[in-house]
C-alpha positions in Angstrom: 0.1 -20.2 28.1 -3.2 -19.1 26.8 -2.9 -15.8 28.9 0.5 -15.1 27.3 -0.9 -15.7 23.7 -3.6 -13.2 24.6 -1.2 -10.6 26.0 1.0 -11.1 22.8 -2.1 -10.8 20.6 -3.3 -7.5 22.2 0.2 -6.1 22.3 1.0 -6.7 18.7 -2.6 -5.8 17.6 -2.4 -2.4 19.2 1.1 -1.8 17.8 -0.2 -2.8 14.3 -3.0 -0.4 14.6 -0.8 2.5 15.5 1.8 1.9 12.8 -0.9 1.1 10.1 -2.6 4.3 11.1 0.6 6.2 10.5 0.9 4.4 7.0 -2.8 5.3 6.1 -1.9 8.9 6.7 1.1 8.8 4.4 -0.8 10.2 1.4 -1.9 13.4 3.2 0.9 15.6 1.7 -0.1 14.4 -1.8 -3.8 15.4 -1.1 -2.7 18.8 0.4 -0.9 19.4 -2.8 -3.9 18.4 -4.9 -6.2 20.7 -2.9 -3.8 23.6 -3.2 -3.3 23.2 -7.0 -7.0 22.1 -7.5 -5.7 19.4 -9.8 -4.9 15.7 -9.6 -1.9 16.4 -11.9 -0.5 12.9 -12.8 -1.9 10.9 -9.9 -3.9 7.9 -10.1 -7.0 6.8 -8.0 -6.4 3.1 -8.2 -4.2 2.8 -5.0 -6.9 4.4 -2.9 -9.8 2.5 -4.4 -7.7 -0.8 -3.9 -6.9 0.2 -0.3 -10.6 0.8 0.4 -11.5 -2.6 -1.1 -8.8 -4.3 0.9 -10.0 -2.8 4.2 -13.5 -3.8 3.5 -12.5 -7.3 2.8 -10.5 -7.5 6.1 -13.4 -6.2 8.0 -15.8 -8.7 6.5 -13.2 -11.4 7.2 -12.7 -10.3 10.9 -16.5 -10.3 11.4 -16.5 -14.1 10.8 -14.1 -14.6 13.8 -16.6 -14.0 16.6 -14.8 -11.2 18.4 -11.3 -12.5 17.8 -10.9 -10.1 15.0 -11.7 -6.9 16.8 -8.3 -5.3 16.3 -8.4 -6.0 12.6 -11.9 -4.4 12.5 -10.7 -1.2 14.3 -7.8 -0.3 12.0 -9.5 -1.3 8.8 -12.7 0.8 9.7 -10.3 3.8 10.2 -8.7 2.8 6.8 -12.1 2.8 5.1 -12.9 6.3 6.4 -9.5 7.7 5.5 -9.5 6.1 2.0 -13.0 7.4 1.3 -11.8 10.9 2.1 -9.0 10.6 -0.4 -11.3 9.2 -3.1 -13.8 12.1 -2.6 -11.0 14.6 -2.8 -9.6 12.9 -5.9 -13.0 12.9 -7.6 -13.6 16.5 -6.7 -10.4 17.7 -8.4 -10.1 15.2 -11.2 -10.8 16.1 -14.8 -13.8 14.5 -16.5 -11.9 11.5 -17.8 -10.3 10.6 -14.6 -13.4 11.1 -12.7 -15.4 8.8 -14.9 -12.6 6.2 -14.8 -12.4 6.4 -11.0 -16.2 6.0 -10.6 -16.2 3.0 -13.0 -13.4 1.2 -11.0 -15.2 2.1 -7.7 -18.4 0.7 -8.9 -16.9 -2.5 -10.4 -14.5 -3.3 -7.6 -15.9 -1.9 -4.4 -19.6 -2.3 -5.1 -20.2 -5.2 -7.6 -17.1 -7.1 -6.7 -17.6 -6.8 -2.8 -21.3 -7.6 -3.2 -20.5 -10.7 -5.2 -18.1 -11.9 -2.7 -20.6 -11.4 0.1 -23.3 -13.2 -1.8 -21.1 -16.2 -2.7 -19.9 -16.5 1.0 -23.2 -16.1 2.5 -25.1 -18.5 0.1 -22.5 -21.0 -0.7 -20.4 -21.4 2.5 -20.9 -21.7 6.2 -19.0 -21.5 9.4 -15.3 -22.4 9.1 -15.5 -22.9 5.4 -16.8 -19.3 5.0 -13.7 -18.1 7.1 -11.4 -20.1 4.9 -12.8 -18.8 1.5 -12.6 -15.2 2.8 -9.1 -15.6 4.3 -8.0 -17.0 0.9 -9.5 -14.0 -1.0 -7.9 -11.6 1.6 -4.5 -13.3 1.1 -4.7 -13.3 -2.6 -5.6 -9.6 -2.9 -2.8 -8.7 -0.4 -0.2 -10.7 -2.4 -1.2 -8.8 -5.5 -0.8 -5.4 -3.5 2.5 -6.6 -2.1 3.8 -7.0 -5.6 3.8 -3.2 -6.1 7.3 -2.6 -4.4 8.8 -4.8 -7.2 8.4 -1.8 -9.7 10.1 0.6 -7.4 12.9 -1.9 -6.7 13.4 -2.4 -10.4 13.6 1.4 -10.9 16.1 1.6 -8.1 18.4 -1.0 -9.6 18.1 0.4 -13.1 18.7 4.0 -12.2 21.0 3.3 -9.2 19.2 6.0 -7.4 17.0 5.8 -4.2 15.5 9.2 -4.5 12.1 7.6 -5.4 12.3 5.1 -2.5 12.3 6.8 1.0 14.0 4.8 3.6 11.5 5.9 6.3 8.6 4.5 4.2 10.3 1.2 3.7 11.0 1.2 7.3 7.5 1.7 8.6 6.1 -0.8 6.0 8.6 -3.4 7.2 7.8 -2.9 11.0 4.1 -2.9 10.2 4.4 -6.1 8.3 6.5 -7.8 11.1 4.0 -6.6 13.8 0.9 -8.1 11.9 2.9 -11.1 11.3 3.4 -11.7 15.0 -0.2 -10.8 15.7 -1.3 -13.5 13.1 0.8 -16.0 14.9 -0.4 -15.0 18.3 -4.0 -15.5 17.3 -3.0 -18.6 15.2 -4.5 -17.0 12.1 -2.7 -18.2 9.0 -4.5 -15.8 6.7 -3.3 -12.7 8.7 0.3 -14.0 9.2 1.0 -15.3 5.6 0.7 -12.1 3.5 2.8 -10.2 6.1 5.7 -12.7 5.6 5.9 -11.4 2.1 5.4 -7.8 3.2 8.2 -8.0 5.8 10.5 -9.6 3.2 10.0 -7.1 0.5 10.3 -4.3 3.0 13.7 -5.7 4.2 14.9 -5.9 0.6 14.0 -2.3 -0.1 16.0 -1.2 2.9 19.0 -3.2 1.8 18.7 -1.7 -1.8 18.6 1.6 -0.2 21.7 1.2 1.7 23.5 -0.2 -1.2 22.5 2.5 -3.7 22.5 5.3 -1.3 26.2 5.2 -1.3 26.6 4.1 -4.9 29.5 6.0 -6.5 29.0 6.6 -10.3 32.0 6.0 -12.5 34.1 9.1 -13.0 33.6 10.5 -16.6 36.8 11.6 -18.4 36.7 15.4 -18.8 37.3 15.1 -22.5 34.4 12.9 -23.0 31.1 14.4 -23.5 28.8 13.8 -20.5 25.9 11.6 -21.3 22.5 12.8 -20.2 19.9 10.6 -18.9 16.5 11.0 -20.6 13.4 11.3 -18.5 12.0 8.5 -20.4 14.4 6.0 -18.8 12.7 6.3 -15.4 9.3 4.8 -14.4 7.7 4.6 -11.1 4.9 3.2 -8.9 3.2 4.7 -5.9 3.7 2.1 -3.2 2.8 4.5 -0.5 5.1 7.2 -1.3 5.5 10.0 -3.8 8.8 10.3 -5.6 10.7 13.5 -5.8 12.7 15.0 -8.5 13.3 18.7 -9.3 10.1 20.4 -8.2 8.6 17.2 -7.0 8.9 16.5 -3.3 9.1 13.0 -1.8 5.8 12.3 0.0 5.1 8.9 1.4 1.8 7.3 0.4 -0.5 5.0 2.3 0.3 1.2 0.6 -1.8 0.0 0.8 -1.4 -1.9 2.8 1.5 -3.5 2.0 2.5 -4.1 5.3 -0.5 -5.0 7.3 -3.7 -6.9 6.6 -5.0 -4.0 4.9 -3.6 -3.3 1.6 -1.3 -0.8 1.4 -1.1 1.6 -1.6 1.4 1.3 -4.3 0.8 3.5 -7.2 1.8 7.2 -6.4 5.5 6.5 -7.1 4.8 5.4 -10.5 2.3 8.1 -10.9 4.9 10.7 -10.1 7.4 9.2 -12.5 4.8 9.1 -15.3 4.2 12.7 -14.6 7.8 13.5 -14.8 8.1 11.7 -18.1 5.1 13.7 -19.5 6.8 17.0 -18.4 
């Protein structure tokens, strides 16, 4: 039985690493665009800063597990490297205001915040208690990140359009969450499994909404009636891990942050794109 659990843990852990790596690479098209235009346009840095913070948290948590968290360390170490590159590129091409804002959040969250967590855990907790405190922090942050899809789902329902919610992204996020959920169950880690239950559920809901509204037929407008135009201001968006497309904007999946694995997945580019669309 123990051998079976070990095989399952390794299998799901490796699968989770592969799928999460693909999700981490989702923002690449966005940064290719930023580099070509030498401008961040309407994009925000918060999703990448949050993803880096989440990866750092999960690495620290995994280090408390005496080798049992190796597969958590590998993918989150890769995530830290990738997110750091995204942040450097963002700061390089950002205007002064966005650059200062990014550096402030980076300092407060990833330096001061993470340092405070380490000090509290190292000085005030020991052994299994430290693991529980860290696990609770990781779960709490992951739940906050997983709330990001709620914005895109609200937009889909309001606009009755799925152009801002790519099916492939929702599918990968769901598969990733399910994989890490089973990994958490295999190693009997409540803190890994719990947030991915929410991630799998929200991913499934997104796919259901996609199927429903993909084939939604708008009511036929009488030819004598003046067509009503939809104002750009009726649309808002968030970057879960994907970049919406409309007009000259192309749909480009973003890294989520971790929404779907114990790494946070990114959730702001969709809204960033919509805000940009509104500003235009």
